[in-house]
C-alpha atoms as one frame of an Amber mdcrd trajectory, in Angstrom:
protein
 104.805 191.234  31.576 103.412 188.343  33.636 105.552 185.308  34.014 104.498
 182.524  31.600 103.249 179.156  32.897 102.634 176.212  30.614  99.990 173.470
  31.088  99.271 170.534  28.859  96.641 167.819  28.622  95.782 164.818  26.455
  92.165 163.931  25.784  89.894 161.601  23.791  90.975 158.138  22.794  94.576
 156.960  22.784  96.870 157.282  19.769 100.520 156.265  19.264 101.802 159.798
  19.770 100.617 160.967  23.201 103.643 159.996  25.227 106.065 161.377  22.590
 104.007 164.574  22.241 104.067 165.198  25.989 107.777 164.337  26.089 108.469
 166.555  23.064 106.710 169.559  24.675 108.685 169.097  27.941 111.962 168.709
  26.010 111.326 171.727  23.768 110.386 174.053  26.619 113.380 172.790  28.606
 115.578 173.835  25.608 114.135 177.246  24.751 112.622 178.402  28.077 114.063
 176.247  30.898 112.833 178.600  33.574 109.139 178.203  32.753 106.913 176.300
  35.108 105.303 173.232  33.502 102.240 171.368  34.690  99.922 168.698  33.207
  96.273 168.236  33.952  95.535 164.584  34.732  92.955 162.855  32.550  92.342
 165.710  30.129  89.612 168.307  30.723  88.447 166.312  33.723  91.679 167.286
  35.444  91.066 170.953  34.644  87.596 170.912  36.070  88.703 169.009  39.207
  92.007 170.844  39.688  93.872 167.531  39.397  97.314 168.359  38.100 100.859
 167.045  37.884 103.737 169.395  38.664 106.512 168.568  36.176 109.725 168.778
  38.213 113.438 168.880  37.275 113.825 165.071  37.424 110.720 164.569  35.220
 112.179 167.055  32.666 115.538 165.304  32.581 113.941 161.859  32.057 111.221
 163.015  29.646 113.108 161.349  26.730 112.201 157.935  28.274 108.521 158.520
  27.452 109.220 158.144  23.711 109.459 154.429  24.329 105.919 154.101  25.520
 102.374 154.170  24.134  99.365 155.400  26.033  99.398 158.807  27.748 101.708
 159.592  30.699  99.199 162.137  31.985  95.892 160.286  31.301  92.928 160.865
  29.018  89.153 161.319  29.298  86.251 162.287  27.019  84.766 165.519  28.449
  82.880 168.140  26.460  82.980 171.497  28.264  79.860 172.701  26.496  77.874
 169.657  27.638  76.980 170.905  31.155  74.495 168.092  31.843  77.075 165.386
  31.205  79.598 167.163  33.395  77.140 167.428  36.232  76.180 163.785  35.815
  79.780 162.763  36.053  80.411 164.921  39.182  82.783 167.249  37.462  80.854
 170.444  38.089  77.907 171.366  40.301  74.341 171.817  39.094  74.001 175.262
  37.526  77.706 175.721  36.912  79.115 176.464  33.435  81.961 174.011  32.762
  83.690 176.546  30.535  83.697 179.078  33.340  84.882 176.470  35.870  87.752
 175.493  33.500  88.667 179.136  32.821  88.697 180.022  36.512  90.856 176.983
  37.313  93.386 177.904  34.667  93.466 181.520  35.896  93.826 180.364  39.510
  96.667 178.085  38.546  98.364 181.000  36.787  98.374 179.212  33.414  99.175
 181.476  30.451  99.721 178.730  27.823  97.636 175.590  27.401  98.567 172.789
  24.996  95.768 170.366  24.162  96.804 167.086  22.499  93.793 165.323  20.923
  91.485 164.811  17.986  88.755 166.935  16.570  86.608 166.738  19.735  89.511
 167.733  21.976  90.513 170.656  19.770  87.014 171.888  19.030  86.579 171.854
  22.798  89.790 173.774  23.047  88.364 176.240  20.495  85.280 176.654  22.694
  87.502 177.262  25.705  89.711 179.730  23.859  86.669 181.649  22.648  85.240
 181.807  26.153  88.539 182.951  27.586  88.827 185.696  24.945  85.335 186.909
  25.482  85.793 187.068  29.241  89.166 188.829  29.419  91.365 185.820  30.341
  94.970 186.075  29.133  95.608 182.588  27.822  97.026 181.136  24.616  95.698
 177.720  23.571  97.714 175.682  21.064  96.526 172.170  20.081  98.350 169.219
  18.582  96.217 166.981  16.240  95.969 163.393  17.497  93.811 160.702  15.957
  94.445 157.323  14.401  91.533 157.982  12.020  93.439 160.829  10.280  90.138
 162.656   9.927  90.758 166.217  11.105  89.882 169.049   8.645  92.076 170.690
   7.210  95.067 168.782   8.517  96.871 166.557   6.043  98.288 164.010   8.532
  97.323 163.627  12.182  99.751 162.388  14.810  99.717 158.630  15.523  97.903
 157.432  12.337 100.978 156.167  10.551 102.022 154.129  13.534  98.529 152.696
  14.054  98.510 151.473  10.418 101.911 149.807  10.756 101.055 148.165  14.047
  97.618 147.017  12.795  99.338 145.348   9.874 101.778 143.566  12.193  98.797
 142.449  14.359  96.897 140.935  11.427 100.008 139.217  10.011  99.725 136.879
  12.967  95.893 136.700  12.976  95.823 135.757   9.262  97.493 132.483  10.165
  94.193 131.439  11.726  92.999 130.665   8.214  94.985 127.466   8.533  93.215
 126.408  11.735  90.036 125.021  10.113  88.457 124.569   6.671  86.200 127.280
   5.288  87.220 130.040   7.669  86.099 133.673   7.442  88.275 136.190   9.290
  87.121 139.791   9.637  89.696 142.405  10.636  87.893 145.350  12.201  89.964
 148.548  12.161  89.210 151.882  13.886  87.516 154.610  11.854  84.108 155.993
  12.600  83.530 158.208   9.613  86.837 157.910   7.834  88.343 154.801   6.163
  91.911 156.117   6.024  93.252 153.885   8.715  91.615 150.698   7.380  92.962
 151.477   3.870  96.422 152.364   5.226  96.516 149.252   7.417  95.597 147.133
   4.422  98.375 148.777   2.343 100.942 148.261   5.160  99.850 144.612   5.550
 100.236 143.973   1.820 103.663 145.605   1.826 104.725 143.496   4.823 103.471
 140.153   3.559 104.873 140.761   0.028 108.378 140.385   1.531 107.708 136.929
   3.121 109.427 133.928   1.644 106.983 131.022   1.067 107.569 127.343   0.447
 105.710 126.295  -2.712 103.221 123.472  -2.146 102.178 124.348   1.383  99.038
 126.303   2.439 101.166 129.145   3.874 101.356 131.194   0.710 100.449 134.503
  -0.837  96.846 133.449  -1.185  96.434 132.732   2.509  97.849 136.209   3.245
  95.639 137.895   0.664  92.892 140.405   1.516  89.673 139.513  -0.275  87.462
 142.534   0.589  87.791 146.032   2.098  84.778 148.019   3.366  84.982 151.656
   4.412  82.420 154.259   5.572  82.888 156.136   2.278  82.054 153.128   0.135
  78.778 151.687  -1.174  78.680 147.985  -1.990  76.121 145.400  -3.140  75.980
 142.715  -0.402  74.594 140.013  -2.654  77.134 140.693  -5.402  79.941 140.709
  -2.847  78.622 137.492  -1.245  78.661 135.777  -4.689  82.235 137.002  -5.367
  83.522 135.988  -1.978  81.800 132.618  -2.015  83.748 131.784  -5.122  86.928
 132.677  -3.254  85.859 130.508  -0.352  84.997 127.557  -2.604  88.327 127.784
  -4.429  90.696 128.354  -1.511  88.799 127.536   1.697  89.239 130.904   3.389
  88.257 134.537   3.095  89.784 137.672   4.667  87.907 140.977   5.055  89.172
 144.332   6.322  86.394 146.678   7.551  86.284 150.101   9.265  84.342 150.160
  12.524  82.093 152.757  10.987  81.408 150.919   7.699  77.655 150.666   6.963
  77.024 152.361  10.329  73.924 154.226   9.129  72.381 150.990   7.852  73.118
 149.189  11.035  71.767 151.951  13.238  68.541 152.025  11.211  68.218 148.255
  11.678  68.710 148.618  15.479  66.249 151.518  15.704  63.668 149.586  13.580
  63.841 146.733  16.026  63.148 149.096  18.945  66.719 149.159  20.405  68.014
 152.329  21.958  71.291 153.485  20.417  73.766 154.696  23.038  75.725 157.843
  22.377  78.643 159.586  24.108  78.934 163.125  25.440  79.740 164.383  21.944
  76.644 162.756  20.445  78.604 159.999  18.682  77.110 156.490  18.477  78.994
 154.189  20.841  80.474 151.885  18.236  81.081 148.973  20.608  77.346 148.770
  21.277  76.432 148.277  17.607  79.373 145.893  16.754  80.022 146.484  13.088
  82.369 143.523  12.825  79.671 141.257  14.258  77.129 142.608  11.765  79.443
 141.817   8.835  80.064 138.395  10.317  76.378 137.720  10.561  75.817 138.961
   6.985  78.551 136.987   5.273  79.273 133.832   7.296  76.144 131.927   6.096
  76.181 133.439   2.629  79.797 132.165   2.135  79.109 128.805   3.755  81.778
 129.468   6.375  82.212 126.634   8.872  84.165 128.999  11.105  84.162 132.771
  11.417  85.769 135.251  13.747  86.177 139.004  14.153  89.513 140.358  15.285
  89.928 144.023  16.303  93.367 145.625  16.155  92.190 148.975  17.484  93.271
 148.939  21.111  96.478 147.095  20.251  97.406 149.600  17.517  96.361 152.829
  19.252  98.353 151.979  22.385 101.691 151.582  20.613 104.663 153.936  20.933
 105.192 156.264  17.961 107.212 154.923  15.007 109.935 156.853  13.151 107.587
 158.568  10.741 105.335 159.794  13.528 108.287 160.903  15.727 109.450 163.177
  12.905 105.901 164.534  12.473 105.542 165.080  16.226 108.857 166.951  16.454
 107.890 169.397  13.718 104.439 170.100  15.232 105.753 170.401  18.733 108.483
 172.923  17.791 105.841 175.015  15.988 103.360 174.674  18.897 105.950 176.006
  21.360 106.931 178.877  19.068 103.309 179.769  18.477 102.429 179.615  22.170
 105.317 181.977  23.105 104.193 184.348  20.386 100.599 184.338  21.646  99.163
 182.588  18.586  96.295 180.184  19.367  95.197 177.333  17.073  96.163 173.789
  16.079  99.506 172.925  14.440  99.369 170.872  11.319 100.045 170.747   7.561
  97.233 172.934   6.186  95.625 171.265   3.132  94.138 174.586   2.150  97.575
 176.139   1.919  99.390 173.508  -0.101 100.300 171.441   2.948 102.196 174.160
   4.754 102.976 173.437   8.395 101.347 176.248  10.297  99.149 177.013  13.328
  95.668 176.627  11.915  92.884 178.844  13.228  90.522 177.074  15.644  87.305
 177.870  13.729  88.612 175.904  10.757  89.209 172.723  12.760  86.500 170.078
  12.130  86.164 166.361  12.489  84.745 163.783  10.132  87.103 164.317   7.180
  86.402 161.565   4.686  89.050 159.428   3.043  89.477 160.277  -0.610  88.750
 157.044  -2.520  90.529 158.405  -5.569  93.845 158.417  -3.718  96.211 156.643
  -6.184  97.705 154.191  -3.649  94.227 153.123  -2.606  93.428 152.327  -6.220
  96.427 150.000  -6.225  95.278 148.323  -3.063  91.796 147.715  -4.373  93.166
 146.414  -7.685  95.211 143.826  -5.691  92.095 142.872  -3.739  90.104 142.462
  -6.937  87.062 144.307  -5.628  84.857 146.833  -7.401  83.521 149.737  -5.317
  81.528 152.914  -5.530  81.541 156.082  -3.530  78.760 156.211  -0.906
C-alpha cells in the first residue's frame, strides 16, 4: 500500500474557524498518524494550480495549538472555480487550452498527495466534489474530505457550519459599540449590514446575540443610554417580504418618539429588487467566477439608507458593516467544540478512504457524518418559523411575511 500524504487548503471568504480547523487537522494527524507527511496549498485552489505549497515541519506541528488564538487563515484563501477555465486563464493560473481540473489533479499526483482536506463553504466543497469526481473518473487514487466553513450557515444539508456562531457573537459585540452613535446627533438612523447573500441566519443570529448582550447591561434611569437606545427597530432578511411604505410609517413613528432608529439588514436583502433597478438604469452588474453578484458593487446597506433616511426624516444616517470584523475573529468556545468533532471525523474518514464533507446531516436527524459530495449545495435559506427568531421579531415589534 502506498504511503499516505495529506494536503489541506482553505478557500472562499474568511470565517472564524479557519485557523483552528487547520490547527485541528495538524494536531489530530500528529496524534493518530505522526509519521504522515503534511502539506498545505497556499491560497486555496490557486496554490494547487501553481504548485505553491507549505511543508508542515516538526516545529510547525508542535506549535499548531497557537493558531487557535487567531482569526484569518494561516495558509491563505482565494476564490477559484476549477470548472471555470476562462477565469483561471484570465488570472494566469493555467494556460490557454488547459483544463484546470486536470492541472490540479496532476499537481496532486505529482506531489504524492493521497488525502486532500478542503476547508470552505458551498463553492469550495462543490469545487472539491468536481475535483473528486474528475479524479475518480481518471484513475487518480485520492480521498477528498471537506470541512464546512461559512458565516452564512447556508450549506445544504449541514445543520451548523463552522464559524457562524462566532461571527454572530462578534457582530453583536461590534454593534454594541456602534449603537452608541445614536447619542451623537438628533434623529439618527443607523443601519447594521450583516453578511448573508441568500441566507438571513447570520443577521438573525447576530440580532439575537445583540439582544441577549444588551439585556444584561445596567442603565441609569433618566439618561438617554437605556434599553430603547439599544433596541433594534427593524430586521430585513433575504427570505422576507416587506412593505416599504408601511415600514416607513412604522419607523417614522419610532423616530418621532425617540429620535433614533436602528435597522439590521442582510447584505442580500432585497437583492433581486436592487439588481433589477440597476439593470433598468443600464448599469452592468459585476459577478465573480462562481456567477454570484458582487455585493459590494450594489451596496445593499446604501440602498436601504437611501430608501429610509428621507422617509423617516433622519438628520443623520450611517451604514456600519460588521462583516470583515466578524469573519476575521478567532473561533469562540462553541465553534471550537464543533470544529473538533468535525476534524476528528474528517481524519477518520480520510484514513478510511471515505470522501465527502463532514457535518451534522439534517436529513439524518442531525447525525454527525461524512456527507456525500453530490448532496452538498449552497443557498440554504433561513427558516423564518424558527422559534427563537419569532421571539426576536416579537421584541422588535415588526410584522413580516415570507418572500
